MILODO-797334 format. One record per residue (C-alpha): residue number from 0; y, z, x; residue in one letter. Coordinates in Angstrom, 2 decimals. Example, Ala and Ser with C-alpha at 12.3 -4.5 7.8 and 13.67 -1.06 7.14 Angstrom:
+-----+---------+---------+---------+---+
!   k !       v !       w !       u ! r !
+-----+---------+---------+---------+---+
!   0 !   -4.50 !    7.80 !   12.30 ! A !
!   1 !   -1.06 !    7.14 !   13.67 ! S !
+-----+---------+---------+---------+---+
//
This chain:
+-----+---------+---------+---------+---+
!   k !       v !       w !       u ! r !
+-----+---------+---------+---------+---+
!   0 !   14.15 !   -3.08 !   36.16 ! M !
!   1 !   11.50 !   -4.99 !   34.36 ! R !
!   2 !   12.12 !   -5.37 !   30.61 ! K !
!   3 !    9.22 !   -4.76 !   28.31 ! L !
!   4 !    8.85 !   -6.98 !   25.28 ! G !
!   5 !    6.23 !   -8.46 !   23.06 ! P !
!   6 !    3.50 !  -10.31 !   24.84 ! T !
!   7 !    3.52 !  -14.03 !   24.06 ! P !
!   8 !    0.56 !  -14.98 !   21.94 ! T !
!   9 !   -1.03 !  -18.25 !   20.92 ! N !
!  10 !   -1.19 !  -18.49 !   17.10 ! D !
!  11 !   -3.27 !  -21.67 !   17.11 ! A !
!  12 !   -6.69 !  -19.95 !   16.99 ! P !
!  13 !   -5.51 !  -17.65 !   14.19 ! R !
!  14 !   -4.13 !  -20.56 !   12.18 ! R !
!  15 !   -7.31 !  -22.54 !   12.68 ! E !
!  16 !   -9.32 !  -19.56 !   11.48 ! A !
!  17 !   -7.14 !  -19.20 !    8.38 ! E !
!  18 !   -7.45 !  -22.91 !    7.68 ! G !
!  19 !  -11.21 !  -22.79 !    8.06 ! A !
!  20 !  -11.32 !  -19.74 !    5.80 ! K !
!  21 !   -9.29 !  -21.56 !    3.13 ! A !
!  22 !  -11.59 !  -24.59 !    3.26 ! V !
!  23 !  -14.67 !  -22.36 !    3.12 ! E !
!  24 !  -13.21 !  -20.46 !    0.16 ! G !
!  25 !  -12.50 !  -23.68 !   -1.73 ! L !
!  26 !  -15.97 !  -25.02 !   -0.98 ! A !
!  27 !  -17.45 !  -21.75 !   -2.13 ! E !
!  28 !  -15.40 !  -21.93 !   -5.35 ! G !
!  29 !  -16.54 !  -25.49 !   -6.02 ! I !
!  30 !  -20.12 !  -24.56 !   -5.19 ! G !
!  31 !  -19.98 !  -21.83 !   -7.82 ! A !
!  32 !  -19.16 !  -24.51 !  -10.42 ! L !
!  33 !  -22.36 !  -26.50 !  -10.05 ! R !
!  34 !  -24.15 !  -24.70 !  -12.80 ! G !
!  35 !  -24.65 !  -26.32 !  -16.18 ! W !
!  36 !  -23.10 !  -23.29 !  -17.88 ! R !
!  37 !  -19.68 !  -24.58 !  -16.85 ! L !
!  38 !  -20.16 !  -28.34 !  -16.81 ! W !
!  39 !  -21.80 !  -28.65 !  -20.22 ! V !
!  40 !  -19.08 !  -26.76 !  -22.15 ! P !
!  41 !  -16.34 !  -28.63 !  -20.24 ! V !
!  42 !  -17.91 !  -32.02 !  -20.97 ! A !
!  43 !  -18.43 !  -31.18 !  -24.63 ! L !
!  44 !  -14.87 !  -29.91 !  -25.00 ! F !
!  45 !  -13.19 !  -33.00 !  -23.55 ! W !
!  46 !  -15.51 !  -35.39 !  -25.36 ! A !
!  47 !  -14.78 !  -33.62 !  -28.64 ! L !
!  48 !  -11.06 !  -33.54 !  -27.82 ! F !
!  49 !  -10.98 !  -37.31 !  -27.27 ! G !
!  50 !  -13.06 !  -37.92 !  -30.39 ! F !
!  51 !  -10.72 !  -35.84 !  -32.57 ! I !
!  52 !   -7.56 !  -37.48 !  -31.18 ! I !
!  53 !   -9.11 !  -40.94 !  -31.61 ! G !
!  54 !  -10.02 !  -40.26 !  -35.22 ! N !
!  55 !   -6.56 !  -38.91 !  -35.93 ! H !
!  56 !   -4.95 !  -42.06 !  -34.54 ! L !
!  57 !   -7.29 !  -44.31 !  -36.48 ! Y !
!  58 !   -6.75 !  -42.66 !  -39.86 ! F !
!  59 !   -2.99 !  -42.37 !  -39.33 ! S !
!  60 !   -2.77 !  -46.11 !  -38.57 ! M !
!  61 !   -5.63 !  -47.38 !  -40.69 ! R !
!  62 !   -3.35 !  -49.76 !  -42.63 ! A !
!  63 !   -2.64 !  -51.72 !  -39.43 ! H !
!  64 !   -6.23 !  -52.97 !  -39.18 ! G !
!  65 !   -7.15 !  -51.37 !  -35.85 ! H !
!  66 !  -10.77 !  -50.98 !  -34.75 ! S !
!  67 !  -12.11 !  -47.43 !  -35.15 ! W !
!  68 !  -14.58 !  -47.75 !  -32.27 ! S !
!  69 !  -11.92 !  -49.16 !  -29.96 ! R !
!  70 !   -9.46 !  -46.34 !  -30.67 ! I !
!  71 !  -12.11 !  -43.61 !  -30.33 ! V !
!  72 !  -13.54 !  -45.03 !  -27.09 ! L !
!  73 !  -10.04 !  -45.40 !  -25.68 ! W !
!  74 !   -9.18 !  -41.74 !  -26.38 ! Q !
!  75 !  -12.52 !  -40.38 !  -25.21 ! M !
!  76 !  -12.21 !  -42.44 !  -22.02 ! G !
!  77 !   -8.70 !  -41.08 !  -21.49 ! S !
!  78 !  -10.03 !  -37.51 !  -21.69 ! A !
!  79 !  -13.17 !  -38.18 !  -19.61 ! A !
!  80 !  -11.43 !  -37.74 !  -16.24 ! A !
!  81 !  -10.68 !  -34.10 !  -17.12 ! W !
!  82 !  -14.43 !  -33.43 !  -17.32 ! I !
!  83 !  -14.51 !  -33.80 !  -13.53 ! V !
!  84 !  -11.06 !  -32.37 !  -12.82 ! L !
!  85 !  -11.31 !  -29.19 !  -14.93 ! T !
!  86 !  -13.94 !  -27.46 !  -12.73 ! P !
!  87 !  -11.90 !  -28.41 !   -9.66 ! V !
!  88 !   -8.79 !  -26.81 !  -11.18 ! V !
!  89 !  -10.84 !  -23.66 !  -11.89 ! I !
!  90 !  -12.09 !  -23.67 !   -8.28 ! A !
!  91 !   -8.51 !  -23.97 !   -7.01 ! L !
!  92 !   -7.48 !  -21.08 !   -9.25 ! D !
!  93 !  -10.23 !  -18.94 !   -7.75 ! R !
!  94 !   -9.18 !  -19.85 !   -4.21 ! R !
!  95 !   -5.40 !  -19.73 !   -4.82 ! F !
!  96 !   -4.82 !  -17.27 !   -7.69 ! P !
!  97 !   -1.28 !  -17.01 !   -9.05 ! L !
!  98 !   -0.93 !  -13.40 !   -7.98 ! R !
!  99 !    1.10 !  -11.55 !   -5.42 ! R !
! 100 !    1.60 !  -11.38 !   -2.50 ! P !
! 101 !    0.95 !  -15.12 !   -1.95 ! R !
! 102 !    2.12 !  -16.45 !   -5.28 ! I !
! 103 !    4.62 !  -18.90 !   -3.71 ! A !
! 104 !    1.86 !  -20.58 !   -1.72 ! R !
! 105 !   -0.38 !  -20.71 !   -4.80 ! A !
! 106 !    2.37 !  -22.33 !   -6.91 ! V !
! 107 !    2.92 !  -24.96 !   -4.22 ! T !
! 108 !   -0.80 !  -25.72 !   -4.01 ! V !
! 109 !   -1.15 !  -26.08 !   -7.78 ! H !
! 110 !    1.96 !  -28.28 !   -8.19 ! V !
! 111 !    0.73 !  -30.64 !   -5.47 ! V !
! 112 !   -2.79 !  -30.60 !   -6.93 ! A !
! 113 !   -1.48 !  -31.39 !  -10.43 ! A !
! 114 !    0.47 !  -34.40 !   -9.16 ! L !
! 115 !   -2.50 !  -35.63 !   -7.12 ! V !
! 116 !   -4.86 !  -35.23 !  -10.09 ! F !
! 117 !   -2.43 !  -37.14 !  -12.29 ! D !
! 118 !   -2.27 !  -39.99 !   -9.77 ! A !
! 119 !   -6.06 !  -40.09 !   -9.43 ! V !
! 120 !   -6.73 !  -39.85 !  -13.17 ! R !
! 121 !   -4.39 !  -42.72 !  -14.00 ! L !
! 122 !   -6.37 !  -45.24 !  -11.92 ! V !
! 123 !   -9.36 !  -45.43 !  -14.31 ! P !
! 124 !   -7.03 !  -44.82 !  -17.27 ! L !
! 125 !   -4.98 !  -47.92 !  -16.34 ! T !
! 126 !   -8.12 !  -50.04 !  -16.16 ! A !
! 127 !   -9.33 !  -48.62 !  -19.47 ! L !
! 128 !   -6.01 !  -49.27 !  -21.14 ! S !
! 129 !   -6.01 !  -52.92 !  -20.05 ! R !
! 130 !   -9.45 !  -53.29 !  -21.67 ! L !
! 131 !   -9.37 !  -51.12 !  -24.78 ! L !
! 132 !   -5.77 !  -50.39 !  -25.73 ! D !
! 133 !   -5.99 !  -50.97 !  -29.49 ! P !
! 134 !   -2.30 !  -51.58 !  -29.88 ! F !
! 135 !   -2.55 !  -54.94 !  -28.15 ! R !
! 136 !   -5.34 !  -57.46 !  -28.72 ! P !
! 137 !   -5.30 !  -58.79 !  -25.16 ! V !
! 138 !   -4.12 !  -57.35 !  -21.81 ! P !
! 139 !   -0.47 !  -57.75 !  -20.95 ! R !
! 140 !    0.79 !  -60.21 !  -18.39 ! E !
! 141 !    1.94 !  -57.26 !  -16.22 ! D !
! 142 !    0.14 !  -56.54 !  -13.01 ! T !
! 143 !   -2.19 !  -53.50 !  -12.59 ! F !
! 144 !    0.39 !  -51.82 !  -10.34 ! A !
! 145 !    3.18 !  -52.32 !  -12.85 ! A !
! 146 !    1.10 !  -50.90 !  -15.68 ! E !
! 147 !   -0.03 !  -48.00 !  -13.46 ! Y !
! 148 !    3.61 !  -47.11 !  -12.75 ! A !
! 149 !    4.47 !  -47.30 !  -16.47 ! A !
! 150 !    1.56 !  -44.99 !  -17.37 ! L !
! 151 !    2.55 !  -42.60 !  -14.58 ! M !
! 152 !    6.02 !  -42.19 !  -16.11 ! A !
! 153 !    4.46 !  -41.78 !  -19.54 ! E !
! 154 !    1.65 !  -39.32 !  -18.70 ! W !
! 155 !    2.89 !  -37.18 !  -15.79 ! V !
! 156 !    4.52 !  -34.49 !  -17.94 ! H !
! 157 !    1.51 !  -34.29 !  -20.29 ! L !
! 158 !   -0.96 !  -34.04 !  -17.38 ! D !
! 159 !    1.10 !  -31.23 !  -15.88 ! L !
! 160 !    0.92 !  -29.37 !  -19.19 ! L !
! 161 !   -2.85 !  -29.92 !  -19.36 ! V !
! 162 !   -3.19 !  -28.60 !  -15.79 ! Y !
! 163 !   -1.18 !  -25.48 !  -16.72 ! V !
! 164 !   -3.31 !  -24.99 !  -19.86 ! A !
! 165 !   -6.50 !  -25.13 !  -17.77 ! I !
! 166 !   -5.00 !  -22.59 !  -15.34 ! L !
! 167 !   -4.14 !  -20.31 !  -18.25 ! A !
! 168 !   -7.68 !  -20.61 !  -19.60 ! F !
! 169 !   -9.15 !  -19.92 !  -16.15 ! A !
! 170 !   -6.87 !  -16.88 !  -15.73 ! Y !
! 171 !   -7.83 !  -15.51 !  -19.15 ! A !
! 172 !  -11.54 !  -16.07 !  -18.50 ! A !
! 173 !  -11.32 !  -14.46 !  -15.07 ! Q !
! 174 !   -9.42 !  -11.47 !  -16.49 ! S !
! 175 !  -12.03 !  -11.07 !  -19.20 ! R !
! 176 !  -14.86 !  -11.22 !  -16.66 ! R !
! 177 !  -13.05 !   -8.68 !  -14.47 ! Q !
! 178 !  -12.56 !   -6.33 !  -17.43 ! Q !
! 179 !  -16.26 !   -6.64 !  -18.25 ! F !
! 180 !  -17.17 !   -5.89 !  -14.62 ! R !
! 181 !  -14.81 !   -2.91 !  -14.57 ! D !
! 182 !  -16.28 !   -1.54 !  -17.80 ! R !
! 183 !  -19.81 !   -2.11 !  -16.52 ! L !
! 184 !  -18.99 !   -0.42 !  -13.22 ! R !
! 185 !  -17.35 !    2.50 !  -15.03 ! A !
! 186 !  -20.38 !    2.83 !  -17.33 ! S !
! 187 !  -22.75 !    2.81 !  -14.37 ! R !
! 188 !  -20.67 !    5.40 !  -12.53 ! L !
! 189 !  -20.53 !    7.57 !  -15.65 ! E !
! 190 !  -24.29 !    7.25 !  -16.12 ! A !
! 191 !  -24.91 !    8.06 !  -12.45 ! E !
! 192 !  -22.57 !   11.05 !  -12.66 ! L !
! 193 !  -24.31 !   12.35 !  -15.79 ! S !
! 194 !  -27.70 !   11.89 !  -14.15 ! A !
! 195 !  -26.49 !   13.72 !  -11.05 ! A !
! 196 !  -25.16 !   16.59 !  -13.19 ! E !
! 197 !  -28.45 !   16.82 !  -15.09 ! L !
! 198 !  -30.47 !   16.81 !  -11.86 ! R !
! 199 !  -28.26 !   19.56 !  -10.45 ! A !
! 200 !  -28.63 !   21.65 !  -13.60 ! L !
! 201 !  -32.39 !   21.17 !  -13.61 ! E !
! 202 !  -32.60 !   22.20 !   -9.96 ! L !
! 203 !  -30.51 !   25.27 !  -10.82 ! E !
! 204 !  -32.87 !   26.47 !  -13.55 ! I !
! 205 !  -36.03 !   26.21 !  -11.40 ! R !
! 206 !  -35.15 !   28.88 !   -8.83 ! P !
! 207 !  -33.75 !   30.99 !  -11.67 ! H !
! 208 !  -37.10 !   31.48 !  -13.40 ! F !
! 209 !  -38.84 !   31.54 !  -10.00 ! L !
! 210 !  -36.79 !   34.54 !   -8.92 ! F !
! 211 !  -37.47 !   36.26 !  -12.23 ! N !
! 212 !  -41.21 !   35.72 !  -11.81 ! A !
! 213 !  -41.14 !   36.99 !   -8.20 ! L !
! 214 !  -39.21 !   40.07 !   -9.28 ! N !
! 215 !  -41.90 !   40.75 !  -11.87 ! G !
! 216 !  -44.65 !   40.40 !   -9.24 ! I !
! 217 !  -42.72 !   42.68 !   -6.90 ! N !
! 218 !  -42.44 !   45.33 !   -9.63 ! A !
! 219 !  -46.21 !   45.21 !  -10.22 ! L !
! 220 !  -46.98 !   45.48 !   -6.50 ! V !
! 221 !  -44.67 !   48.48 !   -6.14 ! R !
! 222 !  -46.34 !   50.23 !   -9.05 ! S !
! 223 !  -49.78 !   49.55 !   -7.56 ! G !
! 224 !  -50.92 !   47.11 !  -10.28 ! D !
! 225 !  -52.43 !   44.66 !   -7.82 ! N !
! 226 !  -54.75 !   43.02 !  -10.35 ! G !
! 227 !  -51.97 !   41.83 !  -12.68 ! P !
! 228 !  -49.82 !   40.96 !   -9.65 ! A !
! 229 !  -52.59 !   38.73 !   -8.27 ! S !
! 230 !  -53.00 !   37.12 !  -11.68 ! K !
! 231 !  -49.26 !   36.46 !  -11.82 ! M !
! 232 !  -49.32 !   34.77 !   -8.41 ! L !
! 233 !  -52.07 !   32.42 !   -9.58 ! V !
! 234 !  -50.14 !   31.71 !  -12.77 ! G !
! 235 !  -46.96 !   31.11 !  -10.77 ! L !
! 236 !  -48.77 !   28.48 !   -8.71 ! G !
! 237 !  -49.88 !   26.71 !  -11.89 ! D !
! 238 !  -46.35 !   26.86 !  -13.25 ! L !
! 239 !  -44.78 !   25.40 !  -10.11 ! L !
! 240 !  -47.33 !   22.56 !  -10.01 ! R !
! 241 !  -46.57 !   21.72 !  -13.64 ! A !
! 242 !  -42.83 !   21.80 !  -12.91 ! T !
! 243 !  -43.09 !   19.47 !   -9.91 ! L !
! 244 !  -45.40 !   17.10 !  -11.81 ! K !
! 245 !  -42.70 !   16.11 !  -14.29 ! R !
! 246 !  -39.84 !   16.10 !  -11.80 ! R !
! 247 !  -37.11 !   13.54 !  -12.57 ! G !
! 248 !  -37.81 !   13.30 !  -16.33 ! R !
! 249 !  -34.91 !   14.49 !  -18.43 ! Q !
! 250 !  -36.70 !   14.17 !  -21.78 ! L !
! 251 !  -40.25 !   15.33 !  -22.48 ! V !
! 252 !  -42.27 !   15.82 !  -25.64 ! T !
! 253 !  -42.04 !   19.13 !  -27.43 ! L !
! 254 !  -45.78 !   19.47 !  -26.79 ! A !
! 255 !  -45.19 !   19.24 !  -23.02 ! E !
! 256 !  -42.30 !   21.71 !  -23.20 ! E !
! 257 !  -44.41 !   24.22 !  -25.13 ! L !
! 258 !  -47.25 !   23.81 !  -22.64 ! E !
! 259 !  -44.85 !   24.59 !  -19.79 ! H !
! 260 !  -43.40 !   27.61 !  -21.59 ! V !
! 261 !  -46.95 !   28.75 !  -22.28 ! G !
! 262 !  -47.63 !   28.91 !  -18.52 ! L !
! 263 !  -44.53 !   31.04 !  -18.06 ! Y !
! 264 !  -45.54 !   33.36 !  -20.90 ! L !
! 265 !  -48.99 !   33.72 !  -19.35 ! D !
! 266 !  -47.23 !   35.08 !  -16.26 ! L !
! 267 !  -45.34 !   37.56 !  -18.36 ! Q !
! 268 !  -48.49 !   38.60 !  -20.25 ! K !
! 269 !  -50.09 !   39.41 !  -16.91 ! A !
! 270 !  -47.08 !   41.58 !  -16.14 ! R !
! 271 !  -46.56 !   43.34 !  -19.48 ! F !
! 272 !  -50.10 !   43.25 !  -20.84 ! G !
! 273 !  -50.42 !   44.34 !  -24.49 ! D !
! 274 !  -46.69 !   45.06 !  -24.64 ! R !
! 275 !  -45.97 !   41.33 !  -25.05 ! L !
! 276 !  -47.05 !   39.51 !  -28.20 ! E !
! 277 !  -46.35 !   35.77 !  -28.51 ! V !
! 278 !  -46.45 !   33.61 !  -31.63 ! E !
! 279 !  -45.76 !   29.85 !  -31.75 ! V !
! 280 !  -45.03 !   28.22 !  -35.12 ! R !
! 281 !  -44.76 !   24.47 !  -34.66 ! V !
! 282 !  -46.12 !   21.84 !  -37.06 ! A !
! 283 !  -48.25 !   19.12 !  -35.38 ! P !
! 284 !  -45.92 !   16.31 !  -36.52 ! E !
! 285 !  -43.07 !   17.88 !  -34.51 ! L !
! 286 !  -44.91 !   17.84 !  -31.19 ! L !
! 287 !  -43.89 !   14.21 !  -30.50 ! R !
! 288 !  -40.17 !   15.06 !  -30.64 ! A !
! 289 !  -38.19 !   14.41 !  -27.45 ! A !
! 290 !  -36.50 !   17.48 !  -25.97 ! V !
! 291 !  -34.77 !   18.13 !  -22.62 ! P !
! 292 !  -37.24 !   19.37 !  -20.03 ! G !
! 293 !  -37.07 !   23.13 !  -19.31 ! L !
! 294 !  -34.73 !   23.64 !  -22.29 ! I !
! 295 !  -36.82 !   26.44 !  -23.82 ! L !
! 296 !  -37.35 !   28.21 !  -20.51 ! Q !
! 297 !  -34.00 !   30.08 !  -20.41 ! P !
! 298 !  -34.31 !   31.01 !  -24.10 ! L !
! 299 !  -37.74 !   32.54 !  -23.54 ! V !
! 300 !  -36.51 !   34.30 !  -20.39 ! E !
! 301 !  -33.64 !   35.69 !  -22.43 ! N !
! 302 !  -36.11 !   37.05 !  -25.01 ! A !
! 303 !  -38.17 !   38.70 !  -22.26 ! I !
! 304 !  -35.10 !   40.25 !  -20.62 ! R !
! 305 !  -33.39 !   41.52 !  -23.78 ! H !
! 306 !  -36.55 !   42.31 !  -25.69 ! G !
! 307 !  -39.69 !   43.19 !  -23.75 ! V !
! 308 !  -38.04 !   44.70 !  -20.66 ! E !
! 309 !  -35.87 !   47.02 !  -22.77 ! R !
! 310 !  -38.61 !   48.22 !  -25.07 ! R !
! 311 !  -41.35 !   50.62 !  -24.07 ! S !
! 312 !  -43.66 !   49.63 !  -26.90 ! G !
! 313 !  -44.97 !   46.31 !  -28.12 ! R !
! 314 !  -42.44 !   43.47 !  -28.47 ! C !
! 315 !  -43.02 !   40.16 !  -30.23 ! A !
! 316 !  -41.59 !   36.85 !  -29.05 ! V !
! 317 !  -41.66 !   34.04 !  -31.61 ! T !
! 318 !  -41.08 !   30.32 !  -30.96 ! I !
! 319 !  -40.45 !   28.12 !  -34.00 ! E !
! 320 !  -39.59 !   24.46 !  -34.56 ! A !
! 321 !  -38.46 !   22.65 !  -37.69 ! S !
! 322 !  -36.86 !   19.39 !  -38.65 ! R !
! 323 !  -33.67 !   19.32 !  -40.70 ! D !
! 324 !  -32.99 !   15.66 !  -41.51 ! G !
! 325 !  -31.83 !   14.02 !  -38.29 ! S !
! 326 !  -31.84 !   17.29 !  -36.34 ! A !
! 327 !  -34.56 !   19.27 !  -34.59 ! L !
! 328 !  -34.17 !   23.05 !  -34.72 ! R !
! 329 !  -35.79 !   25.26 !  -32.10 ! L !
! 330 !  -35.71 !   29.04 !  -32.39 ! E !
! 331 !  -36.76 !   31.72 !  -29.91 ! V !
! 332 !  -36.63 !   35.26 !  -31.29 ! A !
! 333 !  -37.68 !   38.74 !  -30.20 ! D !
! 334 !  -37.70 !   42.10 !  -32.00 ! D !
! 335 !  -36.28 !   44.09 !  -29.12 ! G !
! 336 !  -33.13 !   46.25 !  -29.06 ! P !
! 337 !  -30.83 !   43.23 !  -29.34 ! G !
! 338 !  -27.69 !   42.18 !  -27.51 ! L !
! 339 !  -24.73 !   44.43 !  -26.84 ! T !
! 340 !  -21.15 !   43.37 !  -27.52 ! A !
! 341 !  -20.43 !   42.92 !  -23.78 ! K !
! 342 !  -23.38 !   40.64 !  -23.12 ! E !
! 343 !  -22.73 !   36.90 !  -23.11 ! G !
! 344 !  -24.29 !   33.79 !  -21.65 ! D !
! 345 !  -25.96 !   34.23 !  -18.29 ! G !
! 346 !  -26.90 !   31.53 !  -15.80 ! I !
! 347 !  -29.74 !   30.28 !  -17.96 ! G !
! 348 !  -27.87 !   29.89 !  -21.26 ! L !
! 349 !  -24.82 !   28.49 !  -19.49 ! G !
! 350 !  -27.11 !   25.92 !  -17.92 ! N !
! 351 !  -28.56 !   25.05 !  -21.35 ! V !
! 352 !  -25.09 !   24.42 !  -22.79 ! R !
! 353 !  -24.07 !   22.21 !  -19.86 ! S !
! 354 !  -27.21 !   20.11 !  -20.09 ! R !
! 355 !  -26.91 !   19.67 !  -23.85 ! L !
! 356 !  -23.28 !   18.59 !  -23.45 ! E !
! 357 !  -24.26 !   16.01 !  -20.82 ! A !
! 358 !  -27.17 !   14.66 !  -22.88 ! L !
! 359 !  -25.83 !   14.71 !  -26.44 ! Y !
! 360 !  -22.04 !   15.04 !  -26.31 ! G !
! 361 !  -21.11 !   16.84 !  -29.53 ! E !
! 362 !  -24.40 !   16.35 !  -31.39 ! G !
! 363 !  -25.96 !   19.71 !  -30.57 ! W !
! 364 !  -25.63 !   23.40 !  -31.33 ! G !
! 365 !  -26.70 !   26.68 !  -29.69 ! L !
! 366 !  -26.29 !   30.06 !  -31.34 ! D !
! 367 !  -27.28 !   33.43 !  -29.92 ! L !
! 368 !  -27.18 !   36.41 !  -32.28 ! A !
! 369 !  -28.66 !   39.83 !  -33.03 ! S !
! 370 !  -28.81 !   39.97 !  -36.84 ! P !
! 371 !  -28.57 !   43.53 !  -38.11 ! G !
! 372 !  -28.12 !   44.82 !  -34.57 ! G !
! 373 !  -31.85 !   44.51 !  -33.81 ! R !
! 374 !  -33.69 !   41.75 !  -32.03 ! G !
! 375 !  -32.23 !   38.57 !  -30.55 ! T !
! 376 !  -32.48 !   35.08 !  -32.00 ! R !
! 377 !  -31.50 !   31.93 !  -30.11 ! A !
! 378 !  -31.18 !   28.85 !  -32.35 ! T !
! 379 !  -30.96 !   25.42 !  -30.73 ! L !
! 380 !  -30.17 !   22.23 !  -32.69 ! S !
! 381 !  -30.43 !   18.76 !  -31.13 ! I !
! 382 !  -30.66 !   15.20 !  -32.53 ! P !
! 383 !  -34.16 !   14.20 !  -33.62 ! W !
! 384 !  -35.62 !   11.67 !  -31.23 ! R !
! 385 !  -39.14 !   10.60 !  -30.55 ! E !
! 386 !  -40.36 !   10.00 !  -27.04 ! T !
! 387 !  -41.27 !    6.36 !  -27.78 ! G !
! 388 !  -37.60 !    5.50 !  -28.36 ! G !
! 389 !  -35.94 !    7.82 !  -25.91 ! S !
! 390 !  -34.63 !    7.09 !  -22.49 ! R !
+-----+---------+---------+---------+---+
//
């Protein structure tokens, strides 16, 4: 019987691909460091670091007669190599981050890199020390190799600490950038979600008043009032065109909102005739206020439904606006029979509350009442904004 087992595979292509990917990732990380926004701060930091250390040494040993310029140049030259090496360390951190699941490989890479950087950095440092070391007036008799080995023993632990400090800085900077990206992404998602909710609510309110208007036209046709029904159809066309014209705008001027409500009330006047009386009390300086589009529509519909439709005689609908400090107050009232105890928010008023919550958070108010058991008054309060500064 033939035994089944794993099929032998050749890992060489996969390993070559991983190696190429690692080299490409490192090259990409180094390429991202070409901008002056990284190199200039790094160069300034290490130059300032060397300058400060040099000054400290000079003033601490001033009584020994050392040259200030020689000490400062020596320290700045010692730090200069890190101007080149720091961006490379940051690139290595991007390519081999000290995070699971490959943290062991990353530690190995960084330890080897730190030792290599120390060996490379000490070549120019040895030459600089033989020229500028202020603690000896002339170079020693030792060979370059002997002095290089002595400096290696002296500096290796400090260079490792500097390498670790750069890694810590790179990790902190990367974490901060990631937190900023996460917050920005969350803000964008929240804004997109709010916009989607507002669009859905706006789309919900359009068919709502459309159905109400069609029901009114149907009632007129059934009663044989073809003239008013025809007039309502024409008015409905005007209303739909005006609605589609400002599609996608969440905030409009109060003047635009009143114009739109006026088209709807014209429809209702064609239906109810002299039974409907409308009065608008809005000061001219309030017309520039920014309000949510279609926000008055459900309030006016509510007045028609609870007022005019329930009253056989004349019914007045009043629309008022006023400013109370940093708030804009809008009121829609009727003098009909008023609300009953069982009546609450319908689709329209529920929609209004949801949109106000999405737009303003807690900075709004909506009250629906029948004072004295007669008539209905809807009072809406929103933050005062002008269209020039709104978004």
